[in-house]
FITI-381739 format. One line per field, with one value per residue (C-alpha): x negated, y, z negated; residue number from 1; chain. Coordinates in steps of 0.001 Angstrom, whole numbers, plus 500000, padded with zeros to 6 digits. Layout:
! FITI-381739
xx c(X|...)
yy c(Y|...)
zz c(Z|...)
resi c(NUM|...)
chain c(A|...)
! end
This chain:
! FITI-381739
xx c(464434|467974|468637|469987|473364|473769|472783|475306|478035|477238|477547|480858|482045|481285|483100|486003|486579|486359|489045|486747|486632|488337|490505|487678|485235|487773|488145|484346|484574|487385|485382|482206|483947|485686|482264|481238|477560|477952|475006|475412|475718|478618|480688|482790|484408|485602|488969|489676|489164|490892|493981|493718|493458|496180|498221|499045|499813|502223|503895|504348|505851|508228|509356|510108|512037|515674|516822|515188|516910|514640|515573|515063|514929|517389|515902|516871|515524|512154|511817|512884|510057|507521|508689|508352|504833|503804|505293|503512|500215|500672|501478|498450|496231|497541|497155|493546|492549|494455|491489|489161|491316|489956|486272|483651|480734|478094|476496|473023|471036|468334|470540|470117|466938|464877|462012|461834|458320|457681|461404|461643|463925|462383|464394|462761|463363|465243|462398|459896|462307|462642|458834|458407|460987|459205|455831|457314|458833|455500|453687|456286|455918|452115|452436|454818|452357|449504|451582|452599|448968|447911|450619|449597|445971|447167|449275|446318|444134|446753|447081|443289|443154|445924|443994|440826|442741|444236|440772|439374|442226|441472|437768|438664|440945|438201|435644|437999|438684|434938|434340|437137|435726|432209|433500|435400|432315|430101|432546|432362)
yy c(498343|499506|503183|504652|505239|501546|500501|502996|501650|498035|498975|500709|497567|495398|497814|498086|494333|494265|496996|499533|502345|505706|507151|509460|506521|504560|507566|507482|503819|504533|507356|505233|502294|504628|505536|503904|503398|500747|498470|494852|493394|495718|495487|492625|494984|497462|495745|495498|499190|500109|498349|500018|503416|503082|499987|500893|504474|503165|500871|503735|505883|503074|502810|506536|506589|505959|505655|502212|499589|497085|493510|491008|487335|485278|483369|479932|480648|481743|478564|476434|477847|477343|473753|473078|474528|472318|469241|469999|470461|467167|465307|466832|465825|462248|462022|463239|460881|457748|455626|456149|454692|451133|451691|451623|452740|454683|457684|456882|460063|458115|456307|457712|459667|460615|462758|464571|464777|466047|465923|462231|461172|458458|456669|456455|453211|453742|452486|454837|457753|456902|456762|460007|461692|460381|461677|465103|465306|464354|467019|469635|468586|468922|472317|473430|472271|474168|477330|476855|476411|479462|481522|480228|481271|484676|485106|484095|486652|489361|488417|488543|491959|493199|491909|493650|496906|496557|496009|498999|501139|499948|500768|504266|504761|503564|505867|508839|507927|507708|511084|512645|511201|512398|515941|515829|514810|517365|520111|519183)
zz c(838422|837721|837425|834214|835887|836725|833212|831834|834159|833201|829517|830239|832066|829049|826774|829251|829328|825528|825400|823739|826338|826073|828844|829899|830166|832217|834534|834982|835973|838449|840019|840195|841912|844369|845805|849097|848096|845368|844592|845688|842168|841256|844467|843106|840591|843234|843938|840206|839574|842810|841456|838061|839676|842330|841461|837888|838867|841516|839018|836575|839322|840298|836690|836573|839836|838860|842487|842835|840756|839080|839946|837223|838020|836056|833137|834466|837950|836577|834474|837419|839554|836758|836302|840021|840009|837065|838723|842013|840159|838328|841558|843284|840341|840402|844187|844114|841276|842353|843501|840526|837738|837629|838398|835671|837840|835976|837595|838904|839572|841445|843951|847445|846645|849673|850949|854256|855738|859207|859942|859018|856179|853982|851290|847855|845947|842694|840505|842192|841737|838020|837594|839523|837295|834185|835442|836218|832729|831124|833161|832170|828527|828687|830368|827640|824969|826655|826753|823119|822045|824061|822382|818971|819669|820827|817687|815503|817307|816790|813119|812689|814364|812069|809036|810238|810714|807233|805716|807622|806290|802749|803179|804384|801363|799003|800637|800343|796684|796012|797691|795639|792431|793324|793908|790673|788671|790449|789516|785822)
resi c(1|2|3|4|5|6|7|8|9|10|11|12|13|14|15|16|17|18|19|20|21|22|23|24|25|26|27|28|29|30|31|32|33|34|35|36|37|38|39|40|41|42|43|44|45|46|47|48|49|50|51|52|53|54|55|56|57|58|59|60|61|62|63|64|65|66|67|68|69|70|71|72|73|74|75|76|77|78|79|80|81|82|83|84|85|86|87|88|89|90|91|92|93|94|95|96|97|98|99|100|101|102|103|104|105|106|107|108|109|110|111|112|113|114|115|116|117|118|119|120|121|122|123|124|125|126|127|128|129|130|131|132|133|134|135|136|137|138|139|140|141|142|143|144|145|146|147|148|149|150|151|152|153|154|155|156|157|158|159|160|161|162|163|164|165|166|167|168|169|170|171|172|173|174|175|176|177|178|179|180|181|182|183|184|185|186|187|188)
chain c(A|A|A|A|A|A|A|A|A|A|A|A|A|A|A|A|A|A|A|A|A|A|A|A|A|A|A|A|A|A|A|A|A|A|A|A|A|A|A|A|A|A|A|A|A|A|A|A|A|A|A|A|A|A|A|A|A|A|A|A|A|A|A|A|A|A|A|A|A|A|A|A|A|A|A|A|A|A|A|A|A|A|A|A|A|A|A|A|A|A|A|A|A|A|A|A|A|A|A|A|A|A|A|A|A|A|A|A|A|A|A|A|A|A|A|A|A|A|A|A|A|A|A|A|A|A|A|A|A|A|A|A|A|A|A|A|A|A|A|A|A|A|A|A|A|A|A|A|A|A|A|A|A|A|A|A|A|A|A|A|A|A|A|A|A|A|A|A|A|A|A|A|A|A|A|A|A|A|A|A|A|A|A|A|A|A|A|A)
! end
């Protein structure tokens, strides 16, 4: 089970990526991901927060240092590089998809089905694989129906128990009302 700290950090992560964290909460995230003993499921975020903590600070310092001139790429050169990247991507896409343009083959999930028993690979005929798939789906459907019926019975039991408790509460109220009325008439 996750510790409260990890749940808290996961909540902070969600809020961070939604842009809803305060500076203090972000500092908590930076400090947490700077630790060497991170749990396995959170280690992927370490480089991200390492950059936020050191990379952004370095960029801010570079911006404040007037001795280093900031080089800007010319507008035309930047667009030329982007255009070349788009063209290369398009050519790569066309090259990778060149042989599939004229084929109308449908995907057959049963083609090439096999079983391995005792280290021996045995091909399963397509029709057998289809029937096997159908049988498995029917079994899953029946299992689902059994579970649904069991849950319905459980819900009916819970509803009956709630009704019994309600009736018992009413009986207790009536008995207390009767006792109160009896005391009232005895006092008169």
